N, C-alpha and C positions, 0 to 999 in steps of 0.2 A: 461186741458182746463182752460183758464183764463176767468173768468166771471167778467166783469167790467161795473159798472154803471157810465155813464157820465152825471153829474148832476150839476145844480146850481139853487138855488131858485130865482135868479134874471133872468129875461128873457132878450133876446137880447145880449147875451154875446158870441155867436158863438157855442153854445152847439150842435145843430143839424149839423151845418156845420162841426164841428170837428168830430162828430160821423161818419158821412157818408164818409168823405174824409180820415180820419185815417183808417177806415175799408178798403176802396178801396186801400190805400197805402199798408196795410198789405197783402191784397189779391194779389196785384201785386208782392209781394215777396214770393208767394207760400203758404201763410198761409190760412187755411180754416176758414172763418169768418162768424158768424151769427150776423145779425143786428136785434134787437128787438125794435120796435117802440111802446112805451107805452104812448106817448103824444097824447091825443085826437085831437090836431090840425093836426096831421099826416104829419108834414112837412118833416120828414125823408122819409116817404113813397112817398110823392110827389117828393122829390129830386131825387128819383131813377126811376121816370117816371111812377109811378102807381097812378091811380085815386082812392082816398079813398072813393069817393061817389058811386062807383060801388059795386054791391054785390060781396063780396069775403070773404073767411075765413080770420080771422084776430086775433089779440091779444084778442079781445072780446070773441071769441069762446074758446080760451085757458083758459081765466080767469073765465068766467061765465058758459060756456056750457060744460066744461070738456073735450074738444077736446085735442088730443095729439099734441105736438109740430111738430112731423113729418107730421101730416095731414095738418097743417096750414102754414108751411114754404114754401117759393117759392125761387127757384134759379133765381137770377137776373143778376149775372155776373159770370165770371169764379172765382171760389173759394169764392164766395160771395152769401149768402142766406139772405132772409128777412122774418121776422115775421111782416107783415104790420099792421098798425092801420087803423081802419074803422070809419065811422061816429058814429057807435053805441058804440064805446069805452067810450064816454063821460058818458054813463049811467052805466058803470060797477061799479063805486063806490057805487051808490045807490042800485044796485041789489045785491051787496055782503055784505051789511051792517049787515045782520043777519047770515052770513055764518061763521061757526067755522073754525079757521085757515086761514082766508081770507088773512092775510098778507104774507103767505108762499106758496100760490098757484103756483106762477111762479117758485119758487125754486124746488118744487116737480116735476113740468113739465119738467124743464131743466134736473134735475137729472135722469129722466126716458127717456130722448131723446136717440133714437137709432143711430143717425148720429154723427160721430166724428167731433168736431170743435176744432181748436187751440184757437180761441178767440170768446167770446160772448160779444158784445158791446150793452148796453141797453141805449136808448135815453129816458130820463125821462122828465115828465112835470116840469114846473118851480114852483113847490109847493110841500109841504110835505103832499100829500094826500095818499090814499090807493094804487094808481098806483106806486108812488115813493117808498112807503114802500115795495111793492112787489119786485121792482127792487133792493132795498138795502138788503132785506132779501135773495135774490137769489145770490147776488154778493159776491165775496170775496174782491173786491177792488173797489175804487172810484177814478175816474179822474175828476178834476174840471177845466173846461175852465173858464177863468177869463179875463174880459176886464179891463185894468189898469186905472180905474176911481174911484173916491171917493165913489160913491154909491155902487160900486161892493164890496168894503171892508166891508160894512155893511151886504151885502148879504152873504159874505164869513163867517162872524162870526156866522150868523144864521145857515148856512149849517154845520159848525163844531159842533155846539150844537146838531143839528138833527142827524148827523152821530153818535155822542157819545151816544145819547139816543137809537138809533137803535142797536148799538153794545151791550149795556148793557142789553137790554130787549128782543131782537129778534135774533140777529146774532153776536155771540161773535167773529167770525172770520173776521168780516168786518174791513177794514182799508182804509185810504186814502193814496194811493200810488203815485199819480201824480197830478201836477198842471201845466197847460199850459196857457200862455198869448196869447189872441186872439185880433184881430184888433189893433195890436201893432204899435205904432208910436214913435220910439225912438228919434224923433226930439224935443219932448216936455219935459219940465222940470217935469211936473206933472207925466208923464209916468215913467220916470226914478226914481223919488222919491218913487212912489207906489211900483214899482218892488223891489227897495232896501228895503223898509219897510217890505214887505212880505217875502223876502228871509231872512232878519234878524229875523223876528218873528219865522219862522219855524226852523231856525238854533238853536234858544234858546229852542225849544221843544224836541231836541234830547235826553235829559236826562230824559224825563218824561215817562209816560205810556199811553199816549193818542193814539187814532187810527191813528193820523197823525204824530207820532214821527219819522217815517222813510220816510216821504213824499219826493218825488223827484220833485223839481221845474225844469221842463224841460228847457234845454238851448235853444232849438228851440223856436223862437218867430213867431207866425202866424201873419205876417204883414198885414196891410190894403191892400186889393186887390179887385178891382171892379169885377174881374172875378169870385171870390168866391160868390159874390152876384148875378151874372148873371146865373151861371150854373144850379141852381135848377129850374129856369123857363124853361129850356130845358130838364129837367129830366135826367141830366148827372152829374157825378162826375167831379171834377176839372181836373182829368187826361184825361177824355174824351173830355171835353170842350176846354181846353187849357193846354196841358201837359208842355208847356214851360214857363208858367207864374210863378210868385213868389209864388202864392198860392199852386201850385202843388209842387214846390221845398220845401216849408216849411213843408207841410204835409208828404212828402217823408222823409225829415230829421227827423220829429217827429216820424214817424214809425220806423226809425232806432234806435232812442233812446229807444222806447218801446221794440223793439226786444232785444236790448243789455241789457235792464233792466231785461229781463227774460232769459238771457243767450243765445240769438240767435245772428246771424250775422247781422250787420247793412247794409242796402242797400246802393248802390252807389248814392251819391248826384249828381243831374244834374249840369252841368257847362255851364253857358251862356257866350257868347263871350263878351258881354258888359253889365254887371249887372247895372251899374250906369245909362246908357242911358235908359234901360228898366224900371228901377224904376222911373225915372223922367217922362216917358211917362205915366206910370200907375198912378202915383200920380196926374198928370194933369187930367186924365180921371175921377179918383175918386173924385177930388175936384169939377169937373163940375157936377158929378152925385149928 
């Protein structure tokens, strides 16, 4: 079972979009995937068509009330299960402040789970609070979604420091194994310069002993695509909303890299009759939006 925290301390970089659509792509390839929503905003839960305002068992019951994972997980798609976030999750950090071992509650719950999963993907809040610490202590790996902008670089440096701290004090097995670029627009000079700088930085880290020394900067770029912004409002993954758009193509390609990374077979990438025309149409819609 691969337990992966998908996190970035900067918001708006495509973290939840990546979590839900990467999970859906992996599930479409026959992988059994559990999604855990640890963000009190509950955007991942909403993206799958669930209303976090309704009374339901959620990650709050797991972290605060001592419920088992099997009691709280819901099957939401074929091969895809969800530990939802509810409105009460925002109070979890305050209620756990005096609990011994509060940083490792999620790890213990996942380890005692009776259902077999190939992947557990954890959507983290954009901050290093107790919820994110639980995700990092439960995970063996971290994936970083990153928008190639200048401010994202500052957020990246803070995240690396945070992961290093968690590895040293809580979870010695933790490592950063993947980084993907989201909302990518290769037509701008700034984008290509930032991508080059990041690739060069991590290439220089190969000889060190940091948690990111073997990081893989995924070749797949998640391009800007208005369909990716639209599908959460319909409670659908990108494959349900528009399986032929570039967003679906990119996440399926990313899933192929993830599976190959772990020794699996890569899925077949969809082929469009005229990619250039489709890209021009989507760029026009995105610019208007």
